[in-house]
C-alpha distance (Angstrom), angle and dihedral (degrees) to the residues before:
residue distance angle dihedral
M1 . . .
H2 3.76 . .
T3 3.71 108.2 .
I4 3.78 126.5 -174.4
F5 3.80 121.3 -151.0
D6 3.83 120.6 -162.7
P7 3.80 133.9 162.5
L8 3.84 103.2 -85.2
S9 3.77 106.4 -93.2
R10 3.84 123.6 -146.3
E11 3.79 90.7 -108.0
K12 3.83 94.2 51.3
A13 3.82 91.8 42.0
L14 3.84 89.1 55.4
A15 3.83 88.0 51.7
V16 3.89 90.0 50.7
L17 3.79 90.7 50.0
S18 3.83 89.7 55.9
W19 3.76 96.0 53.1
R20 3.74 116.3 115.1
Y21 3.77 124.6 -163.7
D22 3.84 124.7 -160.4
P23 3.85 120.1 -117.6
P24 2.95 130.9 -47.5
Y25 3.77 88.6 23.2
D26 3.86 92.0 52.1
C27 3.86 87.0 96.9
Y28 3.79 84.8 80.4
N29 3.83 94.2 59.2
F30 3.78 114.7 109.5
N31 3.76 106.8 -114.9
G32 3.82 95.5 -126.8
Q33 3.81 93.4 -147.4
N34 3.75 92.7 118.7
I35 3.77 108.4 20.2
A36 3.85 92.6 169.8
A37 3.79 92.1 56.9
E38 3.83 94.0 43.2
L39 3.79 89.2 48.0
Q40 3.88 90.7 50.2
Y41 3.81 89.8 50.3
L42 3.75 95.3 48.3
T43 3.83 95.0 49.2
A44 3.80 99.4 39.1
S45 3.72 109.8 113.2
E46 3.81 92.5 -135.6
S47 3.84 90.0 58.7
A48 3.85 88.2 63.5
F49 3.84 98.1 -145.8
F50 3.80 119.3 163.4
S51 3.78 132.2 -170.5
I52 3.74 119.7 -126.3
S53 3.83 109.4 -145.4
N54 3.72 137.6 170.3
P55 3.85 123.3 -123.9
F56 3.80 88.3 -87.9
N57 3.84 88.7 59.5
E58 3.83 91.9 -112.8
L59 3.74 112.4 151.3
E60 3.84 110.6 -117.6
G61 3.79 100.5 163.2
F62 3.80 148.6 -34.3
C63 3.73 138.0 -121.6
S64 3.70 138.9 -167.2
F65 3.85 133.5 -158.3
G66 3.75 122.1 -150.3
K67 3.78 137.2 11.4
D68 3.83 93.9 -0.4
G69 3.80 87.5 69.8
Q70 3.80 92.8 59.8
V71 3.84 126.2 88.4
P72 3.80 122.8 -147.1
G73 3.84 108.8 -102.4
G74 3.84 95.4 33.3
S75 3.73 122.5 119.7
Y76 3.81 108.6 -119.9
Q77 3.77 96.9 164.0
F78 3.85 97.6 132.0
Q79 3.74 120.8 67.9
A80 3.88 113.3 -100.8
L81 3.79 135.4 136.9
D82 3.83 108.6 -103.9
I83 3.83 115.6 -141.3
G84 3.80 127.0 -158.4
M85 3.84 119.6 -172.1
G86 3.76 137.8 177.9
L87 3.77 132.6 179.7
R88 3.73 129.9 -151.1
P89 3.84 104.5 -91.6
D90 3.82 95.3 -118.1
L91 3.87 88.6 56.6
T92 3.78 95.2 55.5
G93 3.81 126.6 97.8
Q94 3.84 92.9 24.0
G95 3.75 99.2 104.2
Q96 3.84 93.5 -105.4
G97 3.85 97.6 109.0
R98 3.84 93.1 95.5
K99 3.81 94.0 61.7
Y100 3.87 89.3 50.4
A101 3.81 94.7 46.5
E102 3.75 91.1 46.3
A103 3.84 90.5 51.6
V104 3.78 93.2 46.3
A105 3.84 91.3 48.2
Q106 3.75 91.9 49.6
Y107 3.86 92.1 47.6
A108 3.84 89.7 47.7
M109 3.77 92.5 53.3
A110 3.84 93.3 46.6
L111 3.84 95.1 43.0
H112 3.85 96.3 44.9
H113 3.78 99.9 30.0
T114 3.83 91.4 -129.9
D115 3.79 134.4 125.6
L116 3.78 97.1 -164.3
L117 3.80 111.9 86.4
R118 3.80 131.7 173.3
V119 3.79 136.2 -169.5
T120 3.76 130.0 -171.7
I121 3.80 116.8 -150.1
A122 3.79 135.0 -179.8
A123 3.74 107.5 -103.1
F124 3.83 94.0 -126.5
N125 3.86 89.3 57.5
E126 3.75 97.1 89.2
R127 3.70 88.3 156.0
A128 3.79 94.0 64.7
Q129 3.82 92.4 40.2
K130 3.87 88.3 55.7
V131 3.77 91.3 49.4
W132 3.80 93.8 53.6
S133 3.76 94.0 41.3
H134 3.73 90.9 54.5
I135 3.85 89.3 62.2
G136 3.78 92.8 47.8
F137 3.79 108.1 -86.2
E138 3.79 117.1 138.8
I139 3.75 130.7 -158.7
T140 3.80 108.8 -106.9
S141 3.86 102.1 169.9
T142 3.77 145.2 -3.3
F143 3.76 128.8 -150.6
L144 3.86 145.3 163.5
K145 3.78 116.2 -103.0
S146 3.80 112.6 -111.0
N147 3.80 112.8 -89.2
S148 3.84 90.4 4.6
E149 3.74 145.6 86.7
S150 3.77 90.8 -131.9
E151 3.86 114.9 121.3
F152 3.75 122.1 -148.5
V153 3.81 135.7 -172.3
V154 3.78 125.2 -145.3
M155 3.74 116.7 -146.4
T156 3.80 126.3 -170.0
L157 3.75 139.3 -167.2
N158 3.78 128.0 -161.8
S159 3.77 104.3 -170.4
D160 3.85 89.7 -168.8
S161 3.75 94.9 55.4
G162 3.70 93.1 97.2
R163 3.76 92.7 -132.1
P164 3.77 112.2 152.0
T165 3.87 91.4 -138.6
H166 3.76 98.8 75.9
R167 3.79 119.6 89.7
I168 3.79 99.2 -171.3
R169 3.75 112.1 120.7
K170 3.80 122.5 -162.0
């Protein structure tokens, strides 16, 4: 798969804001209450959002690196690069998540010169947990989101660990 990563443009951010996922994944929908603020957040360079496009410049997903990948209530004491990722709703549930997660992880390692990656995933989202575990991430902790009953899992990958389970190639 040839994937193109670019800073998230205004046009592509507007597309992301319009995406709607079916339950139970609708918790990932942007709320749309303040599109201007959400657009500003997604396109601000400090937010570190990138579009994931195919060679025809068609938006297939987005990713972020850093604080956006963290959830209030989680323990992020050790240094790792946090990854957030979302796919266009019509591309989910088709067994393609692994190729996107692998591309995002490889891009993260190259862009940030790190081998320690972390993702935080809603506990109910076994589909996403399976995707990240297939490329070598392991659950390292679970927690309840601050002021919520929502449970999350934290998964990490250290590509320098020498474990034979990971499939990420530098």
